[in-house]
N, CA, C and O of each residue as an XYZ file, in Angstrom:
904
protein
N      60.396     69.881     64.796
C      60.804     71.091     64.070
C      60.092     71.153     62.719
O      60.116     70.189     61.954
N      59.459     72.293     62.430
C      58.706     72.427     61.189
C      59.656     72.592     60.006
O      60.695     73.242     60.118
N      59.291     72.001     58.878
C      60.069     72.136     57.655
C      59.850     73.526     57.061
O      58.863     74.184     57.390
N      60.766     73.988     56.180
C      60.562     75.289     55.532
C      59.215     75.385     54.830
O      58.588     76.444     54.822
N      58.767     74.269     54.235
C      57.472     74.265     53.554
C      56.341     74.524     54.536
O      55.407     75.270     54.243
N      56.435     73.892     55.720
C      55.401     74.084     56.742
C      55.417     75.511     57.266
O      54.366     76.107     57.504
N      56.622     76.058     57.445
C      56.745     77.441     57.922
C      56.133     78.391     56.906
O      55.402     79.311     57.273
N      56.427     78.174     55.635
C      55.877     79.031     54.584
C      54.357     78.958     54.545
O      53.684     79.969     54.342
N      53.821     77.763     54.740
C      52.362     77.625     54.723
C      51.750     78.324     55.926
O      50.681     78.924     55.819
N      52.418     78.251     57.064
C      51.921     78.936     58.262
C      51.867     80.441     58.017
O      50.897     81.106     58.383
N      52.913     80.965     57.398
C      52.945     82.394     57.081
C      51.821     82.738     56.112
O      51.163     83.767     56.266
N      51.598     81.890     55.122
C      50.533     82.128     54.149
C      49.166     82.140     54.822
O      48.303     82.949     54.481
N      48.980     81.250     55.768
C      47.714     81.203     56.512
C      47.531     82.476     57.332
O      46.443     83.051     57.361
N      48.594     82.913     57.994
C      48.518     84.133     58.798
C      48.204     85.344     57.927
O      47.389     86.187     58.300
N      48.844     85.428     56.779
C      48.592     86.556     55.878
C      47.149     86.539     55.374
O      46.502     87.583     55.286
N      46.657     85.360     55.049
C      45.268     85.240     54.593
C      44.298     85.589     55.713
O      43.306     86.284     55.492
N      44.589     85.105     56.917
C      43.725     85.391     58.065
C      43.685     86.880     58.357
O      42.627     87.426     58.668
N      44.837     87.544     58.260
C      44.892     88.980     58.521
C      43.991     89.733     57.551
O      43.275     90.650     57.952
N      44.023     89.354     56.285
C      43.205     90.042     55.285
C      41.717     89.782     55.496
O      40.899     90.699     55.415
N      41.375     88.526     55.768
C      39.961     88.183     55.967
C      39.407     88.856     57.218
O      38.309     89.412     57.197
N      40.172     88.803     58.306
C      39.691     89.368     59.570
C      39.678     90.887     59.522
O      38.790     91.513     60.102
N      40.653     91.495     58.837
C      40.654     92.954     58.701
C      39.401     93.418     57.976
O      38.886     94.503     58.244
N      38.912     92.590     57.054
C      37.715     92.945     56.287
C      36.427     92.611     57.020
O      35.481     93.397     56.990
N      36.372     91.448     57.686
C      35.110     90.964     58.245
C      34.998     91.086     59.755
O      33.888     91.103     60.287
N      36.120     91.172     60.456
C      36.065     91.234     61.905
C      36.181     89.864     62.544
O      36.116     88.835     61.872
N      36.353     89.874     63.861
C      36.602     88.652     64.625
C      35.449     87.656     64.543
O      35.667     86.478     64.262
N      34.245     88.111     64.781
C      33.103     87.197     64.858
C      32.690     86.655     63.493
O      32.334     85.483     63.373
N      32.735     87.500     62.468
C      32.213     87.106     61.156
C      33.173     86.237     60.348
O      32.734     85.419     59.540
N      34.450     86.404     60.555
C      35.432     85.630     59.781
C      35.389     84.161     60.195
O      35.359     83.849     61.386
N      35.385     83.273     59.225
C      35.342     81.840     59.518
C      36.638     81.171     59.075
O      37.361     81.684     58.222
N      36.913     80.014     59.673
C      38.102     79.259     59.295
C      38.000     78.809     57.835
O      39.014     78.713     57.145
N      36.790     78.535     57.367
C      36.604     78.130     55.972
C      37.024     79.252     55.023
O      37.679     79.007     54.010
N      36.638     80.494     55.364
C      37.005     81.640     54.526
C      38.511     81.869     54.555
O      39.122     82.189     53.536
N      39.097     81.701     55.728
C      40.546     81.875     55.853
C      41.277     80.798     55.050
O      42.257     81.083     54.362
N      40.791     79.563     55.146
C      41.394     78.479     54.384
C      41.312     78.728     52.889
O      42.280     78.503     52.162
N      40.158     79.193     52.432
C      39.988     79.490     51.009
C      40.949     80.583     50.562
O      41.567     80.480     49.502
N      41.076     81.645     51.384
C      41.985     82.741     51.050
C      43.439     82.288     51.033
O      44.258     82.832     50.293
N      43.753     81.288     51.855
C      45.124     80.769     51.925
C      45.384     79.692     50.883
O      46.511     79.217     50.745
N      44.346     79.306     50.150
C      44.500     78.280     49.132
C      44.627     76.886     49.699
O      45.337     76.047     49.146
N      43.935     76.633     50.812
C      43.999     75.315     51.433
C      42.643     74.975     52.041
O      41.743     75.815     52.073
N      42.502     73.758     52.518
C      41.249     73.342     53.153
C      41.182     73.858     54.588
O      42.207     73.976     55.260
N      39.988     74.159     55.046
C      39.822     74.662     56.411
C      40.386     73.682     57.427
O      40.985     74.092     58.421
N      40.197     72.383     57.182
C      40.676     71.389     58.133
C      42.171     71.401     58.321
O      42.664     71.087     59.405
N      42.912     71.763     57.268
C      44.377     71.766     57.380
C      44.890     72.913     58.242
O      46.033     72.882     58.699
N      44.052     73.928     58.468
C      44.470     75.048     59.321
C      44.757     74.575     60.738
O      45.619     75.120     61.427
N      44.021     73.551     61.163
C      44.138     73.091     62.549
C      45.451     72.357     62.816
O      45.796     72.110     63.972
N      46.177     72.011     61.772
C      47.517     71.449     61.956
C      48.462     72.525     62.477
O      49.397     72.240     63.226
N      48.204     73.767     62.069
C      49.063     74.887     62.443
C      48.510     75.664     63.634
O      49.271     76.196     64.442
N      47.195     75.725     63.736
C      46.548     76.470     64.816
C      45.395     75.630     65.353
O      44.472     75.316     64.601
N      45.420     75.256     66.629
C      44.403     74.359     67.179
C      42.994     74.935     67.212
O      42.022     74.192     67.344
N      42.879     76.257     67.092
C      41.557     76.887     67.134
C      41.622     78.246     66.447
O      42.698     78.768     66.152
N      40.451     78.796     66.205
C      40.394     80.143     65.635
C      41.032     81.148     66.586
O      41.733     82.061     66.148
N      40.793     80.984     67.885
C      41.381     81.904     68.855
C      42.904     81.829     68.854
O      43.573     82.845     69.036
N      43.455     80.635     68.651
C      44.914     80.496     68.588
C      45.464     81.240     67.374
O      46.534     81.846     67.438
N      44.729     81.188     66.277
C      45.123     81.923     65.080
C      45.048     83.422     65.324
O      45.936     84.171     64.917
N      43.991     83.852     65.986
C      43.834     85.271     66.311
C      44.941     85.732     67.258
O      45.473     86.831     67.103
N      45.285     84.903     68.229
C      46.390     85.224     69.144
C      47.674     85.467     68.363
O      48.407     86.416     68.641
N      47.941     84.607     67.388
C      49.152     84.754     66.581
C      49.130     86.064     65.798
O      50.155     86.736     65.678
N      47.970     86.425     65.271
C      47.838     87.689     64.543
C      48.097     88.879     65.455
O      48.789     89.822     65.071
N      47.546     88.836     66.652
C      47.739     89.930     67.599
C      49.199     90.046     68.010
O      49.717     91.150     68.180
N      49.865     88.899     68.171
C      51.287     88.924     68.526
C      52.105     89.653     67.470
O      53.008     90.426     67.788
N      51.775     89.394     66.214
C      52.486     90.070     65.122
C      52.114     91.550     65.083
O      52.976     92.416     64.933
N      50.823     91.826     65.221
C      50.351     93.202     65.133
C      50.922     94.122     66.186
O      51.114     95.311     65.933
N      51.199     93.586     67.376
C      51.692     94.439     68.458
C      53.115     94.919     68.222
O      53.514     95.950     68.764
N      53.883     94.194     67.426
C      55.292     94.566     67.224
C      55.577     95.131     65.837
O      56.646     95.696     65.608
N      54.637     94.986     64.915
C      54.865     95.427     63.539
C      55.143     96.921     63.456
O      55.935     97.357     62.621
N      54.505     97.704     64.305
C      54.738     99.148     64.338
C      55.811     99.507     65.354
O      56.741    100.249     65.037
N      55.694     98.995     66.559
C      56.550     99.458     67.653
C      58.032     99.151     67.457
O      58.876    100.005     67.728
N      58.359     97.957     66.996
C      59.776     97.588     66.889
C      60.551     98.480     65.918
O      61.641     98.932     66.267
N      60.034     98.755     64.710
C      60.762     99.665     63.820
C      60.874    101.084     64.375
O      61.884    101.755     64.165
N      59.841    101.543     65.081
C      59.869    102.892     65.654
C      60.958    102.999     66.717
O      61.775    103.919     66.689
N      60.961    102.064     67.641
C      61.955    102.081     68.715
C      63.362    101.943     68.142
O      64.293    102.600     68.608
N      63.515    101.091     67.134
C      64.825    100.901     66.505
C      65.292    102.173     65.804
O      66.486    102.476     65.811
N      64.367    102.923     65.198
C      64.747    104.149     64.487
C      65.305    105.195     65.439
O      66.227    105.932     65.090
N      64.746    105.260     66.641
C      65.247    106.213     67.642
C      66.565    105.721     68.229
O      67.478    106.513     68.463
N      66.665    104.426     68.465
C      67.899    103.859     69.013
C      69.077    104.065     68.070
O      70.222    104.131     68.517
N      68.809    104.168     66.772
C      69.880    104.322     65.783
C      70.386    105.759     65.674
O      71.395    106.005     65.013
N      69.709    106.703     66.305
C      70.136    108.101     66.252
C      71.413    108.303     67.066
O      71.666    107.557     68.012
N      72.217    109.301     66.709
C      73.417    109.601     67.507
C      73.050    109.897     68.958
O      71.955    110.387     69.237
N      73.947    109.606     69.863
C      73.664    109.731     71.297
C      73.319    111.154     71.712
O      72.605    111.358     72.694
N      73.821    112.144     70.971
C      73.578    113.539     71.346
C      72.295    114.109     70.749
O      72.019    115.298     70.907
N      71.516    113.291     70.074
C      70.279    113.756     69.439
C      69.305    114.311     70.477
O      69.092    113.706     71.528
N      68.720    115.461     70.172
C      67.784    116.094     71.087
C      66.394    115.490     71.025
O      66.085    114.689     70.143
N      65.565    115.887     71.976
C      64.226    115.313     72.107
C      63.343    115.597     70.896
O      62.586    114.729     70.463
N      63.438    116.815     70.346
C      62.604    117.128     69.184
C      62.873    116.160     68.040
O      61.939    115.614     67.452
N      64.148    115.944     67.725
C      64.481    115.060     66.613
C      64.097    113.615     66.910
O      63.709    112.875     66.005
N      64.204    113.215     68.163
C      63.787    111.857     68.538
C      62.284    111.678     68.314
O      61.844    110.680     67.744
N      61.510    112.659     68.771
C      60.057    112.576     68.616
C      59.675    112.593     67.138
O      58.821    111.822     66.702
N      60.314    113.476     66.371
C      60.002    113.568     64.934
C      60.393    112.290     64.202
O      59.650    111.821     63.340
N      61.541    111.727     64.532
C      61.975    110.474     63.904
C      60.999    109.349     64.230
O      60.609    108.577     63.355
N      60.612    109.268     65.499
C      59.664    108.233     65.922
C      58.319    108.417     65.233
O      57.702    107.442     64.805
N      57.864    109.654     65.123
C      56.573    109.923     64.480
C      56.617    109.570     62.996
O      55.679    108.970     62.471
N      57.708    109.942     62.319
C      57.848    109.608     60.896
C      57.723    108.101     60.676
O      56.993    107.647     59.794
N      58.443    107.342     61.487
C      58.433    105.886     61.325
C      57.071    105.306     61.710
O      56.569    104.396     61.049
N      56.479    105.836     62.780
C      55.173    105.348     63.235
C      54.115    105.548     62.152
O      53.365    104.625     61.834
N      54.056    106.739     61.592
C      53.061    107.029     60.558
C      53.314    106.170     59.320
O      52.377    105.626     58.735
N      54.577    106.050     58.923
C      54.909    105.249     57.746
C      54.464    103.802     57.921
O      53.900    103.212     56.999
N      54.711    103.230     59.086
C      54.324    101.840     59.328
C      52.806    101.690     59.411
O      52.244    100.735     58.874
N      52.148    102.623     60.077
C      50.696    102.536     60.221
C      49.987    102.589     58.869
O      48.940    101.967     58.684
N      50.564    103.338     57.924
C      49.876    103.582     56.659
C      50.412    102.747     55.503
O      50.115    103.029     54.342
N      51.188    101.738     55.809
C      51.717    100.870     54.755
C      50.682     99.882     54.231
O      50.977     99.085     53.340
N      49.500     99.931     54.766
C      48.437     98.977     54.408
C      48.856     97.546     54.712
O      48.515     96.613     53.985
N      49.588     97.396     55.778
C      49.982     96.071     56.239
C      48.751     95.376     56.809
O      48.096     95.908     57.705
N      48.438     94.201     56.300
C      47.230     93.496     56.733
C      47.270     93.164     58.214
O      46.225     93.124     58.864
N      48.453     92.924     58.759
C      48.566     92.586     60.178
C      48.214     93.788     61.057
O      47.609     93.631     62.117
N      48.593     94.976     60.613
C      48.252     96.184     61.366
C      46.748     96.422     61.323
O      46.125     96.699     62.348
N      46.172     96.313     60.133
C      44.726     96.503     59.996
C      43.958     95.472     60.817
O      42.963     95.797     61.465
N      44.430     94.226     60.783
C      43.762     93.175     61.549
C      43.863     93.440     63.043
O      42.902     93.220     63.781
N      45.020     93.913     63.492
C      45.198     94.175     64.925
C      44.177     95.195     65.411
O      43.498     94.969     66.413
N      44.067     96.307     64.711
C      43.156     97.357     65.165
C      41.700     96.967     64.987
O      40.829     97.487     65.684
N      41.428     96.059     64.065
C      40.059     95.563     63.914
C      39.732     94.575     65.036
O      38.598     94.513     65.510
N      40.735     93.809     65.450
C      40.513     92.737     66.420
C      40.506     93.190     67.869
O      39.720     92.682     68.668
N      41.363     94.132     68.223
C      41.680     94.366     69.626
C      40.456     94.705     70.474
O      40.430     94.389     71.664
N      39.457     95.332     69.896
C      38.248     95.655     70.660
C      37.132     94.634     70.464
O      36.037     94.801     71.001
N      37.405     93.567     69.690
C      36.377     92.570     69.417
C      36.642     91.233     70.093
O      35.719     90.443     70.295
N      37.889     90.978     70.440
C      38.238     89.680     71.031
C      37.769     89.610     72.481
O      37.466     90.643     73.077
N      37.703     88.402     73.062
C      37.321     88.267     74.473
C      38.209     89.114     75.381
O      39.374     89.362     75.070
N      37.650     89.553     76.500
C      38.341     90.502     77.376
C      39.683     89.987     77.886
O      40.634     90.761     77.993
N      39.779     88.680     78.206
C      41.049     88.168     78.710
C      42.132     88.218     77.639
O      43.287     88.517     77.940
N      41.772     87.932     76.403
C      42.727     88.013     75.301
C      43.131     89.463     75.051
O      44.301     89.764     74.816
N      42.146     90.352     75.106
C      42.414     91.770     74.884
C      43.354     92.321     75.948
O      44.291     93.054     75.629
N      43.110     91.975     77.207
C      43.947     92.473     78.296
C      45.375     91.970     78.161
O      46.324     92.712     78.411
N      45.530     90.719     77.767
C      46.869     90.149     77.582
C      47.642     90.905     76.508
O      48.832     91.175     76.669
N      46.977     91.243     75.428
C      47.669     91.869     74.300
C      47.783     93.377     74.434
O      48.385     94.028     73.580
N      47.224     93.937     75.476
C      47.412     95.366     75.705
C      48.666     95.649     76.524
O      49.033     96.808     76.717
N      49.321     94.606     77.003
C      50.558     94.808     77.760
C      51.640     95.398     76.873
O      52.377     96.292     77.287
N      51.730     94.890     75.646
C      52.754     95.424     74.746
C      52.458     96.867     74.334
O      53.365     97.698     74.378
N      51.213     97.201     73.931
C      50.935     98.611     73.650
C      51.240     99.527     74.828
O      51.636    100.676     74.635
N      51.056     99.022     76.055
C      51.401     99.849     77.219
C      52.904    100.110     77.250
O      53.340    101.214     77.576
N      53.696     99.088     76.908
C      55.148     99.263     76.873
C      55.531    100.267     75.785
O      56.445    101.071     75.965
N      54.826    100.211     74.657
C      55.067    101.179     73.583
C      54.677    102.577     74.047
O      55.351    103.555     73.724
N      53.592    102.668     74.802
C      53.203    103.948     75.386
C      54.260    104.468     76.340
O      54.517    105.671     76.385
N      54.882    103.568     77.109
C      55.960    103.973     78.013
C      57.112    104.591     77.228
O      57.707    105.581     77.655
N      57.420    104.000     76.080
C      58.477    104.538     75.214
C      58.142    105.969     74.806
O      58.995    106.854     74.878
N      56.902    106.196     74.378
C      56.499    107.531     73.951
C      56.417    108.502     75.121
O      56.774    109.673     74.988
N      55.949    108.021     76.260
C      55.919    108.902     77.435
C      57.333    109.343     77.804
O      57.549    110.480     78.223
N      58.286    108.437     77.644
C      59.679    108.789     77.895
C      60.152    109.897     76.969
O      60.869    110.803     77.394
N      59.750    109.826     75.696
C      60.114    110.889     74.756
C      59.472    112.213     75.155
O      60.102    113.266     75.055
N      58.217    112.163     75.608
C      57.539    113.385     76.043
C      58.275    114.015     77.232
O      58.448    115.232     77.289
N      58.697    113.190     78.161
C      59.414    113.704     79.338
C      60.765    114.298     78.942
O      61.194    115.308     79.501
N      61.424    113.671     77.983
C      62.681    114.242     77.487
C      62.420    115.616     76.882
O      63.190    116.553     77.091
N      61.332    115.725     76.134
C      60.980    117.007     75.548
C      60.726    118.065     76.607
O      61.119    119.219     76.441
N      60.071    117.678     77.693
C      59.834    118.614     78.793
C      61.140    119.015     79.462
O      61.345    120.186     79.781
N      62.016    118.052     79.671
C      63.292    118.332     80.336
C      64.153    119.289     79.516
O      64.918    120.075     80.075
N      64.026    119.222     78.186
C      64.832    120.076     77.315
C      64.128    121.386     76.969
O      64.696    122.225     76.270
N      62.905    121.567     77.449
C      62.178    122.794     77.168
C      61.494    122.818     75.815
O      60.980    123.858     75.405
N      61.478    121.693     75.113
C      60.796    121.605     73.825
C      59.284    121.520     74.030
O      58.516    122.076     73.245
N      58.860    120.826     75.084
C      57.450    120.714     75.440
C      57.205    121.407     76.769
O      58.095    121.458     77.618
N      56.005    121.940     76.955
C      55.695    122.660     78.182
C      55.735    121.726     79.382
O      55.301    120.577     79.302
N      56.249    122.219     80.474
C      56.463    121.389     81.659
C      55.162    120.947     82.309
O      55.134    119.922     82.989
N      54.071    121.707     82.114
C      52.812    121.363     82.785
C      51.993    120.317     82.021
O      50.969    119.852     82.521
N      52.428    119.948     80.831
C      51.689    118.955     80.059
C      51.769    117.578     80.703
O      52.787    117.212     81.291
N      50.681    116.818     80.586
C      50.675    115.433     81.040
C      51.307    114.584     79.935
O      50.762    114.524     78.832
N      52.445    113.924     80.199
C      53.124    113.141     79.157
C      52.233    112.067     78.546
O      52.324    111.785     77.351
N      51.370    111.467     79.367
C      50.498    110.415     78.849
C      49.463    110.979     77.884
O      49.249    110.423     76.807
N      48.821    112.078     78.265
C      47.842    112.691     77.370
C      48.511    113.196     76.097
O      47.927    113.135     75.015
N      49.735    113.694     76.231
C      50.457    114.205     75.063
C      50.700    113.099     74.043
O      50.487    113.299     72.848
N      51.147    111.929     74.511
C      51.413    110.848     73.557
C      50.118    110.245     73.013
O      50.072    109.820     71.858
N      49.067    110.204     73.834
C      47.775    109.715     73.344
C      47.209    110.649     72.275
O      46.646    110.199     71.277
N      47.364    111.939     72.495
C      46.894    112.939     71.535
C      47.611    112.767     70.201
O      46.984    112.792     69.142
N      48.926    112.593     70.262
C      49.715    112.495     69.038
C      49.456    111.187     68.294
O      49.208    111.196     67.088
N      49.512    110.070     69.004
C      49.378    108.773     68.350
C      47.927    108.439     67.998
O      47.665    107.722     67.033
N      46.983    108.967     68.791
C      45.583    108.669     68.525
C      45.141    109.130     67.146
O      44.303    108.488     66.513
N      45.699    110.235     66.679
C      45.322    110.739     65.358
C      45.735    109.775     64.254
O      45.082    109.708     63.212
N      46.814    109.030     64.474
C      47.291    108.130     63.423
C      46.400    106.898     63.289
O      46.333    106.298     62.217
N      45.720    106.518     64.362
C      44.823    105.361     64.288
C      43.667    105.658     63.338
O      43.299    104.810     62.524
N      43.092    106.857     63.436
C      41.972    107.213     62.567
C      42.411    107.419     61.124
O      41.595    107.354     60.205
N      43.709    107.668     60.928
C      44.210    107.799     59.558
C      44.042    106.501     58.782
O      43.980    106.513     57.552
N      43.968    105.378     59.496
C      43.739    104.095     58.828
C      42.410    104.093     58.079
O      42.254    103.374     57.092
N      41.448    104.897     58.545
C      40.126    104.939     57.923
C      40.080    105.858     56.704
O      39.390    105.566     55.728
N      40.820    106.977     56.764
C      40.671    107.949     55.685
C      41.856    108.032     54.733
O      41.729    108.594     53.645
N      42.990    107.491     55.114
C      44.170    107.598     54.248
C      43.976    106.826     52.945
O      43.470    105.704     52.937
N      44.391    107.455     51.842
C      44.283    106.823     50.528
C      45.633    106.882     49.830
O      46.098    107.972     49.498
N      46.279    105.736     49.597
C      47.568    105.732     48.891
C      47.444    106.441     47.544
O      46.494    106.204     46.797
N      48.398    107.300     47.241
C      48.344    108.045     45.993
C      47.475    109.277     46.065
O      47.295    109.977     45.068
N      46.928    109.550     47.251
C      46.078    110.718     47.427
C      46.877    111.994     47.632
O      48.075    112.045     47.353
N      46.201    113.020     48.120
C      46.820    114.335     48.282
C      47.969    114.304     49.275
O      48.973    114.989     49.078
N      47.839    113.523     50.336
C      48.859    113.475     51.383
C      49.524    112.108     51.426
O      48.848    111.082     51.503
N      50.850    112.100     51.375
C      51.570    110.849     51.578
C      51.951    110.734     53.053
O      51.799    111.709     53.790
N      52.439    109.582     53.510
C      52.744    109.418     54.939
C      53.695    110.473     55.493
O      53.512    110.934     56.620
N      54.713    110.866     54.714
C      55.649    111.868     55.219
C      54.971    113.221     55.403
O      55.219    113.915     56.389
N      54.118    113.595     54.458
C      53.399    114.866     54.579
C      52.463    114.848     55.780
O      52.314    115.857     56.468
N      51.835    113.707     56.033
C      50.956    113.581     57.197
C      51.761    113.715     58.480
O      51.348    114.414     59.405
N      52.906    113.048     58.539
C      53.754    113.135     59.726
C      54.240    114.562     59.950
O      54.255    115.044     61.082
N      54.639    115.239     58.873
C      55.113    116.623     58.992
C      54.004    117.534     59.515
O      54.250    118.394     60.361
N      52.786    117.346     59.010
C      51.662    118.174     59.458
C      51.325    117.912     60.923
O      51.055    118.844     61.681
N      51.341    116.640     61.316
C      51.071    116.302     62.715
C      52.123    116.906     63.629
O      51.796    117.434     64.692
N      53.384    116.831     63.222
C      54.460    117.397     64.039
C      54.307    118.907     64.157
O      54.522    119.472     65.229
N      53.935    119.561     63.060
C      53.757    121.007     63.091
C      52.627    121.395     64.039
O      52.754    122.350     64.806
N      51.516    120.650     63.985
C      50.399    120.947     64.882
C      50.741    120.613     66.330
O      50.347    121.333     67.246
N      51.469    119.529     66.533
C      51.812    119.104     67.889
C      52.761    120.095     68.554
O      52.546    120.488     69.701
N      53.799    120.496     67.846
C      54.790    121.390     68.446
C      54.397    122.859     68.353
O      54.709    123.641     69.252
N      53.714    123.243     67.273
C      53.396    124.649     67.081
C      51.978    125.034     67.444
O      51.683    126.218     67.604
N      51.084    124.044     67.579
C      49.689    124.341     67.875
C      48.905    124.619     66.605
O      49.488    124.846     65.545
N      47.572    124.600     66.712
C      46.733    124.878     65.542
C      46.046    126.238     65.637
O      45.431    126.688     64.670
N      46.144    126.894     66.791
C      45.567    128.234     66.925
C      46.485    129.246     66.247
O      47.697    129.044     66.166
N      45.894    130.335     65.762
C      46.694    131.398     65.181
C      47.679    131.917     66.218
O      47.330    132.080     67.387
N      48.899    132.174     65.792
C      49.918    132.629     66.737
C      49.763    134.108     67.088
O      50.505    134.636     67.916
N      48.796    134.774     66.455
C      48.586    136.189     66.741
C      47.483    136.433     67.760
O      47.268    137.574     68.169
N      46.775    135.376     68.179
C      45.676    135.588     69.111
C      46.132    135.365     70.543
O      47.132    134.694     70.797
N      45.388    135.933     71.461
C      45.636    135.738     72.885
C      44.533    134.828     73.415
O      43.407    135.279     73.626
N      44.844    133.561     73.631
C      43.823    132.610     74.056
C      43.254    132.954     75.424
O      42.075    132.708     75.677
N      44.061    133.514     76.303
C      43.565    133.868     77.632
C      42.496    134.956     77.554
O      41.617    135.030     78.413
N      42.571    135.792     76.533
C      41.554    136.826     76.365
C      40.265    136.213     75.834
O      39.174    136.631     76.221
N      40.382    135.226     74.950
C      39.201    134.591     74.375
C      38.510    133.673     75.367
O      37.283    133.573     75.376
N      39.290    133.004     76.200
C      38.743    132.073     77.200
C      39.406    132.371     78.537
O      40.279    131.620     78.971
N      39.005    133.461     79.199
C      39.688    133.901     80.417
C      39.642    132.894     81.552
O      40.499    132.934     82.434
N      38.670    131.992     81.557
C      38.578    131.019     82.639
C      39.502    129.827     82.411
O      39.780    129.068     83.340
N      39.975    129.662     81.191
C      40.831    128.509     80.882
C      42.280    128.834     81.190
O      42.760    129.931     80.902
N      42.951    127.895     81.763
C      44.369    128.068     82.075
C      45.184    127.651     80.856
O      45.770    126.570     80.812
N      45.201    128.538     79.877
C      45.884    128.242     78.629
C      47.164    129.055     78.558
O      47.131    130.276     78.706
N      48.269    128.405     78.339
C      49.551    129.082     78.225
C      50.021    128.955     76.789
O      50.907    128.160     76.476
N      49.402    129.764     75.909
C      49.694    129.632     74.482
C      51.088    130.147     74.158
O      51.761    129.621     73.272
N      51.520    131.184     74.885
C      52.823    131.771     74.598
C      53.746    131.620     75.797
O      53.301    131.570     76.943
N      55.013    131.550     75.515
C      55.992    131.559     76.587
C      56.210    133.003     77.028
O      55.737    133.931     76.372
N      56.918    133.194     78.130
C      57.125    134.539     78.656
C      57.853    135.425     77.649
O      57.711    136.648     77.664
N      58.636    134.787     76.772
C      59.366    135.550     75.774
C      58.450    136.075     74.679
O      58.849    136.938     73.898
N      57.207    135.552     74.615
C      56.283    135.954     73.581
C      56.390    135.130     72.323
O      55.623    135.335     71.382
N      57.349    134.177     72.286
C      57.503    133.338     71.112
C      56.599    132.131     71.212
O      56.329    131.666     72.319
N      56.116    131.599     70.087
C      55.371    130.341     70.132
C      56.278    129.222     70.590
O      57.494    129.280     70.407
N      55.675    128.185     71.197
C      56.459    127.091     71.758
C      57.353    126.435     70.726
O      58.424    125.937     71.070
N      56.933    126.423     69.460
C      57.712    125.735     68.439
C      59.050    126.407     68.193
O      59.953    125.785     67.634
N      59.202    127.673     68.599
C      60.473    128.362     68.402
C      61.595    127.712     69.187
O      62.767    127.902     68.863
N      61.255    126.953     70.206
C      62.283    126.300     71.009
C      63.067    125.293     70.186
O      64.150    124.868     70.590
N      62.530    124.906     69.029
C      63.198    123.904     68.197
C      64.102    124.549     67.162
O      64.888    123.859     66.514
N      64.005    125.828     67.000
C      64.715    126.472     65.884
C      66.146    126.818     66.267
O      66.888    127.365     65.451
C-alpha cells in the first residue's frame, strides 16, 4: 500500500506529464522532461510507472472520465420529470465548461489519442464510445418528445454537437469575448434553432436536397422548446 507521500508524488508526476505531453506530444515528450517538470529525477518515475507507455495509459484513463463523469452526473441530478431539451442543455453546459477549464489532463488526452499506438488507442476509445451512447440516448429522447426531428441520425447529431467543442480547445481564450457559458448557449441555439435565416425556404434554394427546415405548422423547430 502506497503512503500518502507516494500517492501525492504520483499525482504530481501525472500532472507534470499531462502538461509536458499536452505541449510536446507523445513522441517528443521524454521521461527526463517529465521528471524535471515534476521536480524529481527521471529514474524515480519508474518506481511509479514501469514505462513511458504505462504513464501515458494512466493519463488516458484520467482523460476519458474527466469530462464524461461530471456531465453524466449533472443530468442524473435533474428531477425525474425533466424534459429532453433541458437534459441536453444541462449536459452541454457541463461538457463545454469541463472542456474549456484548461485542465491539463483533457488537453493531454486529445493530444495523445491520435498519436499513441493503435492497440492503446482502441482500448481507450471504449469509454468515449460509452459517452457517445449517453449522448445518443439524449438525442433519441429529444426525438421521442418532438424536440428534435425524427429523421435525424442520433449519432450524427451528437457528433455534430460535441465535435465543435473539441476545436474550441484550439481557439478558446480565457478572459476573451466568449466565456464557456456563452459558447454553450450559442451552440445550443444553433443546434436547436439552426443557423439559416428563419425567413428563407431552403427547399426553394436547394430543390434537390431533402431539407425540412420548417415543421408543418410553419414554426422553426426551436419553437418546440418554448
